[in-house]
PDB file of N, CA, C, O and CB in Angstrom:
ATOM      1  N   UNK A   1     -27.275   9.984  45.928  1.00  0.00           N
ATOM      2  CA  UNK A   1     -26.209   9.840  44.943  1.00  0.00           C
ATOM      3  C   UNK A   1     -26.818   9.443  43.602  1.00  0.00           C
ATOM      4  O   UNK A   1     -27.632   8.523  43.527  1.00  0.00           O
ATOM      5  CB  UNK A   1     -25.159   8.792  45.406  1.00  0.00           C
ATOM      6  N   UNK A   2     -26.417  10.145  42.546  1.00  0.00           N
ATOM      7  CA  UNK A   2     -26.900   9.860  41.197  1.00  0.00           C
ATOM      8  C   UNK A   2     -25.810   9.121  40.438  1.00  0.00           C
ATOM      9  O   UNK A   2     -24.667   9.575  40.375  1.00  0.00           O
ATOM     10  CB  UNK A   2     -27.308  11.170  40.451  1.00  0.00           C
ATOM     11  N   UNK A   3     -26.166   7.997  39.873  1.00  0.00           N
ATOM     12  CA  UNK A   3     -25.224   7.203  39.094  1.00  0.00           C
ATOM     13  C   UNK A   3     -25.718   7.112  37.664  1.00  0.00           C
ATOM     14  O   UNK A   3     -26.880   6.784  37.423  1.00  0.00           O
ATOM     15  CB  UNK A   3     -25.042   5.791  39.703  1.00  0.00           C
ATOM     16  N   UNK A   4     -24.840   7.403  36.717  1.00  0.00           N
ATOM     17  CA  UNK A   4     -25.183   7.273  35.308  1.00  0.00           C
ATOM     18  C   UNK A   4     -24.301   6.211  34.689  1.00  0.00           C
ATOM     19  O   UNK A   4     -23.133   6.058  35.047  1.00  0.00           O
ATOM     20  CB  UNK A   4     -25.029   8.622  34.563  1.00  0.00           C
ATOM     21  N   UNK A   5     -24.881   5.487  33.761  1.00  0.00           N
ATOM     22  CA  UNK A   5     -24.137   4.449  33.068  1.00  0.00           C
ATOM     23  C   UNK A   5     -24.243   4.705  31.566  1.00  0.00           C
ATOM     24  O   UNK A   5     -25.327   4.986  31.054  1.00  0.00           O
ATOM     25  CB  UNK A   5     -24.669   3.026  33.439  1.00  0.00           C
ATOM     26  N   UNK A   6     -23.123   4.608  30.869  1.00  0.00           N
ATOM     27  CA  UNK A   6     -23.096   4.819  29.435  1.00  0.00           C
ATOM     28  C   UNK A   6     -22.453   3.617  28.766  1.00  0.00           C
ATOM     29  O   UNK A   6     -21.555   2.988  29.325  1.00  0.00           O
ATOM     30  CB  UNK A   6     -22.342   6.115  29.080  1.00  0.00           C
ATOM     31  N   UNK A   7     -22.914   3.307  27.580  1.00  0.00           N
ATOM     32  CA  UNK A   7     -22.248   2.281  26.786  1.00  0.00           C
ATOM     33  C   UNK A   7     -22.255   2.728  25.330  1.00  0.00           C
ATOM     34  O   UNK A   7     -23.211   3.340  24.855  1.00  0.00           O
ATOM     35  CB  UNK A   7     -22.944   0.887  26.953  1.00  0.00           C
ATOM     36  N   UNK A   8     -21.179   2.413  24.640  1.00  0.00           N
ATOM     37  CA  UNK A   8     -21.012   2.806  23.248  1.00  0.00           C
ATOM     38  C   UNK A   8     -20.580   1.591  22.451  1.00  0.00           C
ATOM     39  O   UNK A   8     -19.683   0.853  22.860  1.00  0.00           O
ATOM     40  CB  UNK A   8     -19.982   3.960  23.105  1.00  0.00           C
ATOM     41  N   UNK A   9     -21.221   1.389  21.314  1.00  0.00           N
ATOM     42  CA  UNK A   9     -20.897   0.256  20.454  1.00  0.00           C
ATOM     43  C   UNK A   9     -19.711   0.618  19.563  1.00  0.00           C
ATOM     44  O   UNK A   9     -19.597   1.750  19.093  1.00  0.00           O
ATOM     45  CB  UNK A   9     -22.125  -0.157  19.596  1.00  0.00           C
ATOM     46  N   UNK A  10     -18.833  -0.354  19.338  1.00  0.00           N
ATOM     47  CA  UNK A  10     -17.706  -0.159  18.429  1.00  0.00           C
ATOM     48  C   UNK A  10     -17.351  -1.492  17.807  1.00  0.00           C
ATOM     49  O   UNK A  10     -17.688  -2.552  18.334  1.00  0.00           O
ATOM     50  CB  UNK A  10     -16.481   0.452  19.166  1.00  0.00           C
ATOM     51  N   UNK A  11     -16.665  -1.423  16.677  1.00  0.00           N
ATOM     52  CA  UNK A  11     -16.207  -2.630  15.995  1.00  0.00           C
ATOM     53  C   UNK A  11     -14.691  -2.550  15.871  1.00  0.00           C
ATOM     54  O   UNK A  11     -14.154  -1.549  15.398  1.00  0.00           O
ATOM     55  CB  UNK A  11     -16.885  -2.790  14.586  1.00  0.00           C
ATOM     56  N   UNK A  12     -14.013  -3.592  16.292  1.00  0.00           N
ATOM     57  CA  UNK A  12     -12.553  -3.632  16.202  1.00  0.00           C
ATOM     58  C   UNK A  12     -12.144  -3.928  14.760  1.00  0.00           C
ATOM     59  O   UNK A  12     -12.600  -4.904  14.164  1.00  0.00           O
ATOM     60  CB  UNK A  12     -11.963  -4.700  17.174  1.00  0.00           C
ATOM     61  N   UNK A  13     -11.277  -3.074  14.208  1.00  0.00           N
ATOM     62  CA  UNK A  13     -10.779  -3.248  12.846  1.00  0.00           C
ATOM     63  C   UNK A  13      -9.496  -4.078  12.835  1.00  0.00           C
ATOM     64  O   UNK A  13      -9.372  -5.029  12.062  1.00  0.00           O
ATOM     65  CB  UNK A  13     -10.532  -1.883  12.189  1.00  0.00           C
ATOM     66  N   UNK A  14      -8.543  -3.715  13.695  1.00  0.00           N
ATOM     67  CA  UNK A  14      -7.313  -4.483  13.826  1.00  0.00           C
ATOM     68  C   UNK A  14      -6.507  -3.980  15.022  1.00  0.00           C
ATOM     69  O   UNK A  14      -6.826  -2.949  15.616  1.00  0.00           O
ATOM     70  CB  UNK A  14      -6.476  -4.396  12.533  1.00  0.00           C
ATOM     71  N   UNK A  15      -5.469  -4.721  15.359  1.00  0.00           N
ATOM     72  CA  UNK A  15      -4.555  -4.331  16.442  1.00  0.00           C
ATOM     73  C   UNK A  15      -3.293  -3.772  15.799  1.00  0.00           C
ATOM     74  O   UNK A  15      -2.907  -4.187  14.706  1.00  0.00           O
ATOM     75  CB  UNK A  15      -4.218  -5.551  17.393  1.00  0.00           C
ATOM     76  N   UNK A  16      -2.653  -2.829  16.481  1.00  0.00           N
ATOM     77  CA  UNK A  16      -1.424  -2.282  15.937  1.00  0.00           C
ATOM     78  C   UNK A  16      -0.525  -1.729  17.032  1.00  0.00           C
ATOM     79  O   UNK A  16      -0.948  -1.547  18.174  1.00  0.00           O
ATOM     80  CB  UNK A  16      -1.736  -1.200  14.926  1.00  0.00           C
ATOM     81  N   UNK A  17       0.719  -1.467  16.663  1.00  0.00           N
ATOM     82  CA  UNK A  17       1.654  -0.775  17.547  1.00  0.00           C
ATOM     83  C   UNK A  17       2.180   0.443  16.788  1.00  0.00           C
ATOM     84  O   UNK A  17       2.283   0.434  15.562  1.00  0.00           O
ATOM     85  CB  UNK A  17       2.835  -1.726  18.006  1.00  0.00           C
ATOM     86  N   UNK A  18       2.501   1.466  17.527  1.00  0.00           N
ATOM     87  CA  UNK A  18       3.058   2.681  16.927  1.00  0.00           C
ATOM     88  C   UNK A  18       4.079   3.271  17.884  1.00  0.00           C
ATOM     89  O   UNK A  18       3.900   3.228  19.101  1.00  0.00           O
ATOM     90  CB  UNK A  18       1.938   3.719  16.600  1.00  0.00           C
ATOM     91  N   UNK A  19       5.149   3.822  17.330  1.00  0.00           N
ATOM     92  CA  UNK A  19       6.151   4.500  18.137  1.00  0.00           C
ATOM     93  C   UNK A  19       5.971   5.997  17.919  1.00  0.00           C
ATOM     94  O   UNK A  19       5.964   6.481  16.787  1.00  0.00           O
ATOM     95  CB  UNK A  19       7.608   4.034  17.769  1.00  0.00           C
ATOM     96  N   UNK A  20       5.824   6.717  19.030  1.00  0.00           N
ATOM     97  CA  UNK A  20       5.617   8.158  18.970  1.00  0.00           C
ATOM     98  C   UNK A  20       6.289   8.801  20.171  1.00  0.00           C
ATOM     99  O   UNK A  20       5.992   8.464  21.317  1.00  0.00           O
ATOM    100  CB  UNK A  20       4.105   8.506  18.929  1.00  0.00           C
ATOM    101  N   UNK A  21       7.188   9.722  19.902  1.00  0.00           N
ATOM    102  CA  UNK A  21       7.902  10.423  20.972  1.00  0.00           C
ATOM    103  C   UNK A  21       8.594   9.455  21.933  1.00  0.00           C
ATOM    104  O   UNK A  21       8.474   9.590  23.151  1.00  0.00           O
ATOM    105  CB  UNK A  21       6.937  11.313  21.746  1.00  0.00           C
ATOM    106  N   UNK A  22       9.312   8.489  21.386  1.00  0.00           N
ATOM    107  CA  UNK A  22      10.131   7.541  22.157  1.00  0.00           C
ATOM    108  C   UNK A  22       9.303   6.577  23.020  1.00  0.00           C
ATOM    109  O   UNK A  22       9.845   5.955  23.935  1.00  0.00           O
ATOM    110  CB  UNK A  22      11.087   8.307  23.046  1.00  0.00           C
ATOM    111  N   UNK A  23       8.024   6.448  22.746  1.00  0.00           N
ATOM    112  CA  UNK A  23       7.185   5.473  23.451  1.00  0.00           C
ATOM    113  C   UNK A  23       6.507   4.579  22.427  1.00  0.00           C
ATOM    114  O   UNK A  23       6.180   5.019  21.324  1.00  0.00           O
ATOM    115  CB  UNK A  23       6.126   6.182  24.354  1.00  0.00           C
ATOM    116  N   UNK A  24       6.297   3.320  22.798  1.00  0.00           N
ATOM    117  CA  UNK A  24       5.595   2.385  21.929  1.00  0.00           C
ATOM    118  C   UNK A  24       4.181   2.205  22.459  1.00  0.00           C
ATOM    119  O   UNK A  24       3.982   1.883  23.630  1.00  0.00           O
ATOM    120  CB  UNK A  24       6.339   1.019  21.845  1.00  0.00           C
ATOM    121  N   UNK A  25       3.206   2.416  21.590  1.00  0.00           N
ATOM    122  CA  UNK A  25       1.791   2.316  21.952  1.00  0.00           C
ATOM    123  C   UNK A  25       1.191   1.060  21.325  1.00  0.00           C
ATOM    124  O   UNK A  25       1.462   0.748  20.166  1.00  0.00           O
ATOM    125  CB  UNK A  25       1.009   3.581  21.497  1.00  0.00           C
ATOM    126  N   UNK A  26       0.390   0.356  22.083  1.00  0.00           N
ATOM    127  CA  UNK A  26      -0.345  -0.812  21.609  1.00  0.00           C
ATOM    128  C   UNK A  26      -1.824  -0.451  21.639  1.00  0.00           C
ATOM    129  O   UNK A  26      -2.338  -0.014  22.668  1.00  0.00           O
ATOM    130  CB  UNK A  26      -0.043  -2.092  22.486  1.00  0.00           C
ATOM    131  N   UNK A  27      -2.508  -0.631  20.516  1.00  0.00           N
ATOM    132  CA  UNK A  27      -3.891  -0.172  20.453  1.00  0.00           C
ATOM    133  C   UNK A  27      -4.726  -1.038  19.525  1.00  0.00           C
ATOM    134  O   UNK A  27      -4.206  -1.824  18.734  1.00  0.00           O
ATOM    135  CB  UNK A  27      -3.945   1.273  19.997  1.00  0.00           C
ATOM    136  N   UNK A  28      -6.035  -0.871  19.647  1.00  0.00           N
ATOM    137  CA  UNK A  28      -7.004  -1.495  18.758  1.00  0.00           C
ATOM    138  C   UNK A  28      -7.669  -0.385  17.953  1.00  0.00           C
ATOM    139  O   UNK A  28      -8.263   0.528  18.525  1.00  0.00           O
ATOM    140  CB  UNK A  28      -8.063  -2.339  19.557  1.00  0.00           C
ATOM    141  N   UNK A  29      -7.572  -0.460  16.630  1.00  0.00           N
ATOM    142  CA  UNK A  29      -8.299   0.494  15.797  1.00  0.00           C
ATOM    143  C   UNK A  29      -9.761   0.090  15.789  1.00  0.00           C
ATOM    144  O   UNK A  29     -10.085  -1.088  15.640  1.00  0.00           O
ATOM    145  CB  UNK A  29      -7.722   0.548  14.344  1.00  0.00           C
ATOM    146  N   UNK A  30     -10.654   1.078  15.953  1.00  0.00           N
ATOM    147  CA  UNK A  30     -12.081   0.786  16.014  1.00  0.00           C
ATOM    148  C   UNK A  30     -12.856   1.730  15.102  1.00  0.00           C
ATOM    149  O   UNK A  30     -12.382   2.813  14.759  1.00  0.00           O
ATOM    150  CB  UNK A  30     -12.594   0.897  17.459  1.00  0.00           C
ATOM    151  N   UNK A  31     -14.043   1.306  14.718  1.00  0.00           N
ATOM    152  CA  UNK A  31     -15.018   2.185  14.087  1.00  0.00           C
ATOM    153  C   UNK A  31     -16.217   2.226  15.015  1.00  0.00           C
ATOM    154  O   UNK A  31     -16.574   1.227  15.639  1.00  0.00           O
ATOM    155  CB  UNK A  31     -15.415   1.694  12.636  1.00  0.00           C
ATOM    156  N   UNK A  32     -16.835   3.402  15.095  1.00  0.00           N
ATOM    157  CA  UNK A  32     -17.971   3.541  15.994  1.00  0.00           C
ATOM    158  C   UNK A  32     -18.765   4.793  15.654  1.00  0.00           C
ATOM    159  O   UNK A  32     -18.286   5.911  15.842  1.00  0.00           O
ATOM    160  CB  UNK A  32     -17.503   3.583  17.452  1.00  0.00           C
ATOM    161  N   UNK A  33     -19.966   4.605  15.161  1.00  0.00           N
ATOM    162  CA  UNK A  33     -20.822   5.770  14.930  1.00  0.00           C
ATOM    163  C   UNK A  33     -21.224   6.394  16.264  1.00  0.00           C
ATOM    164  O   UNK A  33     -21.432   7.606  16.336  1.00  0.00           O
ATOM    165  CB  UNK A  33     -22.082   5.373  14.116  1.00  0.00           C
ATOM    166  N   UNK A  34     -21.336   5.591  17.316  1.00  0.00           N
ATOM    167  CA  UNK A  34     -21.654   6.128  18.649  1.00  0.00           C
ATOM    168  C   UNK A  34     -20.585   7.106  19.121  1.00  0.00           C
ATOM    169  O   UNK A  34     -20.906   8.181  19.628  1.00  0.00           O
ATOM    170  CB  UNK A  34     -21.801   4.985  19.667  1.00  0.00           C
ATOM    171  N   UNK A  35     -19.319   6.739  18.958  1.00  0.00           N
ATOM    172  CA  UNK A  35     -18.234   7.610  19.410  1.00  0.00           C
ATOM    173  C   UNK A  35     -18.108   8.858  18.546  1.00  0.00           C
ATOM    174  O   UNK A  35     -17.797   9.933  19.059  1.00  0.00           O
ATOM    175  CB  UNK A  35     -16.918   6.851  19.409  1.00  0.00           C
ATOM    176  N   UNK A  36     -18.344   8.733  17.252  1.00  0.00           N
ATOM    177  CA  UNK A  36     -18.314   9.905  16.370  1.00  0.00           C
ATOM    178  C   UNK A  36     -19.433  10.865  16.764  1.00  0.00           C
ATOM    179  O   UNK A  36     -19.221  12.075  16.826  1.00  0.00           O
ATOM    180  CB  UNK A  36     -18.454   9.484  14.875  1.00  0.00           C
ATOM    181  N   UNK A  37     -20.619  10.331  17.030  1.00  0.00           N
ATOM    182  CA  UNK A  37     -21.744  11.162  17.466  1.00  0.00           C
ATOM    183  C   UNK A  37     -21.439  11.858  18.788  1.00  0.00           C
ATOM    184  O   UNK A  37     -21.766  13.033  18.958  1.00  0.00           O
ATOM    185  CB  UNK A  37     -23.012  10.314  17.603  1.00  0.00           C
ATOM    186  N   UNK A  38     -20.823  11.153  19.714  1.00  0.00           N
ATOM    187  CA  UNK A  38     -20.449  11.741  20.997  1.00  0.00           C
ATOM    188  C   UNK A  38     -19.437  12.872  20.796  1.00  0.00           C
ATOM    189  O   UNK A  38     -19.559  13.931  21.411  1.00  0.00           O
ATOM    190  CB  UNK A  38     -19.869  10.663  21.935  1.00  0.00           C
ATOM    191  N   UNK A  39     -18.440  12.650  19.937  1.00  0.00           N
ATOM    192  CA  UNK A  39     -17.450  13.696  19.669  1.00  0.00           C
ATOM    193  C   UNK A  39     -18.112  14.920  19.031  1.00  0.00           C
ATOM    194  O   UNK A  39     -17.763  16.052  19.366  1.00  0.00           O
ATOM    195  CB  UNK A  39     -16.332  13.157  18.752  1.00  0.00           C
ATOM    196  N   UNK A  40     -19.060  14.708  18.120  1.00  0.00           N
ATOM    197  CA  UNK A  40     -19.772  15.817  17.483  1.00  0.00           C
ATOM    198  C   UNK A  40     -20.596  16.595  18.505  1.00  0.00           C
ATOM    199  O   UNK A  40     -20.686  17.820  18.426  1.00  0.00           O
ATOM    200  CB  UNK A  40     -20.680  15.296  16.359  1.00  0.00           C
ATOM    201  N   UNK A  41     -21.190  15.898  19.454  1.00  0.00           N
ATOM    202  CA  UNK A  41     -22.004  16.532  20.496  1.00  0.00           C
ATOM    203  C   UNK A  41     -21.183  17.568  21.264  1.00  0.00           C
ATOM    204  O   UNK A  41     -21.715  18.600  21.671  1.00  0.00           O
ATOM    205  CB  UNK A  41     -22.565  15.470  21.468  1.00  0.00           C
ATOM    206  N   UNK A  42     -19.910  17.302  21.460  1.00  0.00           N
ATOM    207  CA  UNK A  42     -19.030  18.202  22.199  1.00  0.00           C
ATOM    208  C   UNK A  42     -18.138  19.040  21.279  1.00  0.00           C
ATOM    209  O   UNK A  42     -17.108  19.565  21.704  1.00  0.00           O
ATOM    210  CB  UNK A  42     -18.169  17.404  23.155  1.00  0.00           C
ATOM    211  N   UNK A  43     -18.554  19.158  19.997  1.00  0.00           N
ATOM    212  CA  UNK A  43     -17.843  19.973  19.000  1.00  0.00           C
ATOM    213  C   UNK A  43     -16.383  19.564  18.837  1.00  0.00           C
ATOM    214  O   UNK A  43     -15.511  20.416  18.668  1.00  0.00           O
ATOM    215  CB  UNK A  43     -17.913  21.439  19.385  1.00  0.00           C
ATOM    216  N   UNK A  44     -16.123  18.278  18.886  1.00  0.00           N
ATOM    217  CA  UNK A  44     -14.781  17.740  18.652  1.00  0.00           C
ATOM    218  C   UNK A  44     -14.692  17.217  17.224  1.00  0.00           C
ATOM    219  O   UNK A  44     -15.709  16.857  16.631  1.00  0.00           O
ATOM    220  CB  UNK A  44     -14.442  16.613  19.672  1.00  0.00           C
ATOM    221  N   UNK A  45     -13.504  17.173  16.678  1.00  0.00           N
ATOM    222  CA  UNK A  45     -13.297  16.619  15.344  1.00  0.00           C
ATOM    223  C   UNK A  45     -13.604  15.118  15.365  1.00  0.00           C
ATOM    224  O   UNK A  45     -13.477  14.462  16.399  1.00  0.00           O
ATOM    225  CB  UNK A  45     -11.840  16.878  14.857  1.00  0.00           C
ATOM    226  N   UNK A  46     -14.011  14.586  14.206  1.00  0.00           N
ATOM    227  CA  UNK A  46     -14.304  13.148  14.135  1.00  0.00           C
ATOM    228  C   UNK A  46     -13.073  12.318  14.454  1.00  0.00           C
ATOM    229  O   UNK A  46     -13.178  11.264  15.081  1.00  0.00           O
ATOM    230  CB  UNK A  46     -14.834  12.777  12.748  1.00  0.00           C
ATOM    231  N   UNK A  47     -11.901  12.789  14.025  1.00  0.00           N
ATOM    232  CA  UNK A  47     -10.652  12.094  14.316  1.00  0.00           C
ATOM    233  C   UNK A  47      -9.883  12.874  15.363  1.00  0.00           C
ATOM    234  O   UNK A  47      -9.644  14.069  15.190  1.00  0.00           O
ATOM    235  CB  UNK A  47      -9.802  11.909  13.037  1.00  0.00           C
ATOM    236  N   UNK A  48      -9.492  12.219  16.448  1.00  0.00           N
ATOM    237  CA  UNK A  48      -8.728  12.921  17.480  1.00  0.00           C
ATOM    238  C   UNK A  48      -7.284  13.179  17.036  1.00  0.00           C
ATOM    239  O   UNK A  48      -6.799  12.592  16.069  1.00  0.00           O
ATOM    240  CB  UNK A  48      -8.739  12.113  18.783  1.00  0.00           C
ATOM    241  N   UNK A  49      -6.617  14.066  17.765  1.00  0.00           N
ATOM    242  CA  UNK A  49      -5.192  14.297  17.566  1.00  0.00           C
ATOM    243  C   UNK A  49      -4.466  14.005  18.873  1.00  0.00           C
ATOM    244  O   UNK A  49      -5.035  14.137  19.957  1.00  0.00           O
ATOM    245  CB  UNK A  49      -4.916  15.756  17.085  1.00  0.00           C
ATOM    246  N   UNK A  50      -3.215  13.612  18.756  1.00  0.00           N
ATOM    247  CA  UNK A  50      -2.382  13.344  19.925  1.00  0.00           C
ATOM    248  C   UNK A  50      -1.014  13.926  19.646  1.00  0.00           C
ATOM    249  O   UNK A  50      -0.332  13.503  18.713  1.00  0.00           O
ATOM    250  CB  UNK A  50      -2.295  11.810  20.244  1.00  0.00           C
ATOM    251  N   UNK A  51      -0.609  14.891  20.447  1.00  0.00           N
ATOM    252  CA  UNK A  51       0.689  15.559  20.269  1.00  0.00           C
ATOM    253  C   UNK A  51       0.860  15.991  18.818  1.00  0.00           C
ATOM    254  O   UNK A  51       1.893  15.736  18.198  1.00  0.00           O
ATOM    255  CB  UNK A  51       1.854  14.625  20.692  1.00  0.00           C
ATOM    256  N   UNK A  52      -0.167  16.650  18.288  1.00  0.00           N
ATOM    257  CA  UNK A  52      -0.197  17.193  16.919  1.00  0.00           C
ATOM    258  C   UNK A  52      -0.201  16.139  15.817  1.00  0.00           C
ATOM    259  O   UNK A  52       0.089  16.462  14.665  1.00  0.00           O
ATOM    260  CB  UNK A  52       0.977  18.089  16.717  1.00  0.00           C
ATOM    261  N   UNK A  53      -0.519  14.898  16.138  1.00  0.00           N
ATOM    262  CA  UNK A  53      -0.641  13.839  15.139  1.00  0.00           C
ATOM    263  C   UNK A  53      -2.112  13.438  15.024  1.00  0.00           C
ATOM    264  O   UNK A  53      -2.757  13.130  16.026  1.00  0.00           O
ATOM    265  CB  UNK A  53       0.247  12.606  15.514  1.00  0.00           C
ATOM    266  N   UNK A  54      -2.634  13.445  13.805  1.00  0.00           N
ATOM    267  CA  UNK A  54      -3.999  12.993  13.565  1.00  0.00           C
ATOM    268  C   UNK A  54      -4.047  11.478  13.709  1.00  0.00           C
ATOM    269  O   UNK A  54      -3.250  10.774  13.090  1.00  0.00           O
ATOM    270  CB  UNK A  54      -4.500  13.435  12.159  1.00  0.00           C
ATOM    271  N   UNK A  55      -4.973  10.970  14.518  1.00  0.00           N
ATOM    272  CA  UNK A  55      -5.061   9.524  14.724  1.00  0.00           C
ATOM    273  C   UNK A  55      -6.494   9.052  14.519  1.00  0.00           C
ATOM    274  O   UNK A  55      -7.443   9.824  14.654  1.00  0.00           O
ATOM    275  CB  UNK A  55      -4.567   9.141  16.135  1.00  0.00           C
ATOM    276  N   UNK A  56      -6.630   7.797  14.196  1.00  0.00           N
ATOM    277  CA  UNK A  56      -7.955   7.205  14.009  1.00  0.00           C
ATOM    278  C   UNK A  56      -8.508   6.822  15.376  1.00  0.00           C
ATOM    279  O   UNK A  56      -7.778   6.751  16.364  1.00  0.00           O
ATOM    280  CB  UNK A  56      -7.896   5.960  13.059  1.00  0.00           C
ATOM    281  N   UNK A  57      -9.835   6.574  15.409  1.00  0.00           N
ATOM    282  CA  UNK A  57     -10.447   6.123  16.646  1.00  0.00           C
ATOM    283  C   UNK A  57      -9.789   4.815  17.083  1.00  0.00           C
ATOM    284  O   UNK A  57      -9.589   3.907  16.276  1.00  0.00           O
ATOM    285  CB  UNK A  57     -11.980   5.944  16.471  1.00  0.00           C
ATOM    286  N   UNK A  58      -9.460   4.732  18.354  1.00  0.00           N
ATOM    287  CA  UNK A  58      -8.744   3.550  18.842  1.00  0.00           C
ATOM    288  C   UNK A  58      -8.984   3.386  20.340  1.00  0.00           C
ATOM    289  O   UNK A  58      -9.531   4.266  21.004  1.00  0.00           O
ATOM    290  CB  UNK A  58      -7.223   3.660  18.541  1.00  0.00           C
ATOM    291  N   UNK A  59      -8.568   2.262  20.837  1.00  0.00           N
ATOM    292  CA  UNK A  59      -8.545   1.983  22.263  1.00  0.00           C
ATOM    293  C   UNK A  59      -7.097   1.610  22.588  1.00  0.00           C
ATOM    294  O   UNK A  59      -6.588   0.597  22.108  1.00  0.00           O
ATOM    295  CB  UNK A  59      -9.572   0.829  22.667  1.00  0.00           C
ATOM    296  N   UNK A  60      -6.447   2.428  23.398  1.00  0.00           N
ATOM    297  CA  UNK A  60      -5.072   2.138  23.787  1.00  0.00           C
ATOM    298  C   UNK A  60      -5.079   1.038  24.833  1.00  0.00           C
ATOM    299  O   UNK A  60      -5.795   1.126  25.831  1.00  0.00           O
ATOM    300  CB  UNK A  60      -4.360   3.409  24.325  1.00  0.00           C
ATOM    301  N   UNK A  61      -4.279  -0.002  24.605  1.00  0.00           N
ATOM    302  CA  UNK A  61      -4.246  -1.108  25.567  1.00  0.00           C
ATOM    303  C   UNK A  61      -2.922  -1.202  26.301  1.00  0.00           C
ATOM    304  O   UNK A  61      -2.790  -1.985  27.242  1.00  0.00           O
ATOM    305  CB  UNK A  61      -4.522  -2.415  24.864  1.00  0.00           C
ATOM    306  N   UNK A  62      -1.923  -0.401  25.880  1.00  0.00           N
ATOM    307  CA  UNK A  62      -0.657  -0.414  26.601  1.00  0.00           C
ATOM    308  C   UNK A  62       0.332   0.588  26.035  1.00  0.00           C
ATOM    309  O   UNK A  62       0.258   0.968  24.867  1.00  0.00           O
ATOM    310  CB  UNK A  62      -0.056  -1.797  26.570  1.00  0.00           C
ATOM    311  N   UNK A  63       1.259   1.008  26.882  1.00  0.00           N
ATOM    312  CA  UNK A  63       2.323   1.931  26.492  1.00  0.00           C
ATOM    313  C   UNK A  63       3.616   1.452  27.144  1.00  0.00           C
ATOM    314  O   UNK A  63       3.636   1.125  28.330  1.00  0.00           O
ATOM    315  CB  UNK A  63       1.987   3.413  26.911  1.00  0.00           C
ATOM    316  N   UNK A  64       4.711   1.411  26.353  1.00  0.00           N
ATOM    317  CA  UNK A  64       6.021   1.036  26.892  1.00  0.00           C
ATOM    318  C   UNK A  64       6.995   2.172  26.686  1.00  0.00           C
ATOM    319  O   UNK A  64       8.160   2.063  27.069  1.00  0.00           O
ATOM    320  CB  UNK A  64       6.549  -0.254  26.228  1.00  0.00           C
TER     321      UNK A  64
END
């Protein structure tokens, strides 16, 4: 069995909530050159999209 471990550095900018499509999202906005580099490696845009909304790099911590 082959096991790989990855770690990526990020800096938390702030916490926020957003309502999108009748759901409330709780997240931490982050900056991370590691994550941007990873997204570029797989030909992804620097900023992700969610349900056609451009969003900043974040870590979702909850949805209601």
